[in-house]
N, C-alpha and C positions, 0 to 999 in steps of 0.2 A: 719701866718695869712691867707694865701691863702688856706692852708690845712683845717683850721677851717671853713672858708667860704664854702668850698666844702662840708664838712661833714654837716654843718648846712643847706645847700641847699638840700642835700639828705634827711635829716631828715624832713625838712619843707615840701618838696614835698611828701614824704611818708605819712606824717600826714594829708596833705590836701586831698590827693587822697583816703585815706583809710576811711572806715566807722568806726564809734565809737565802734560798737559791734563785729567787726571781729577780729580774732586772727592775730598776726603778727609774722614774723620771723626776728630775728636779726642775721646777719652774722657777726661774729667777725673777726678781722684781724688775729687772731691766728688760724683761721680755724674752730672754734667751731660754732655751730648753736644753738640758743635759741628760743624756741617757747614761745610766750608771750600771756597771756590772755588779750584781749582788746587792747586798744591803749596805747603805752608807752607815758610818759610825759617827755618832755625835760625841765630841770631846767637851765635856762640861767645864773642864779646867780652862780651856782656851776659847770656848765659844765657837769652835770650828766644826764643820762636818767634813769628814774624810771619806773619800770614795775612790773607786777605780773607774776611769772613763772607758769609752768604747775601744780605745787603742791600748788598753792595759796599763796606762800611766796612773799612778796614784796622785790625786789632787786634793786640795782642801779649799773650802769656801766658808766665809763667815755665816753663821746662822741667820744673821740679820738680812742677808742678801737673798735668802730663799723665801719665795712666796708660797709654794706648795710642793709637797713630795708625795708621789703615788707609785704604786706597784704597776709594772708593765705586764699586762696579761699576754702571754704568747699563745 
């Protein structure tokens, strides 16, 4: 539960500080980096983060797989 609260806090902080139109970067726990178009949406019912990738495809990833999320400054 503590781990989930930590991740939820990071996601909430990132979503509150970031602008709606700016791209974001998701750093995954496995070391991969994903550039996201716009602001990802957290679905609390499923525990998934839904986002649109660089190719315009909608994707979903479990919140537990995300290490860090930040806004990409252009």
